[in-house]
C-alpha positions, 0 to 999 in steps of 0.5 A: 293367364291375367284378364286384360282389361278394357281402357274405359271401365264402366260403372258396373266394372269400378265396382267388380274390381273395387268390390263395391256397389254401385251406390259405392263408387257414386259415392266416391265420385261424388267426393273427388275420391276416384281418379280416371273419371269420365264423363260421356253425355249421361255415362259415366266410364273410367280409365282403367289405367288411372283406376289401377295406378290409383288402387296400387297408390293406396296398397299397404306396405309389406310388414318387414320380417 
């Protein structure tokens, strides 16, 4: 069974998903490398669908046999 993600992810949840740190997430935000960033007052959230789509696009192609 695949766990479902919430529509919006926190910085900690995004860091867990991307297997990086909070500092790494904030650095990628500053460099405009992550999609789906939503700011609500001082809070930073990520649209899970956009982040997963971006991650899928970054996947390396499978080697041909």
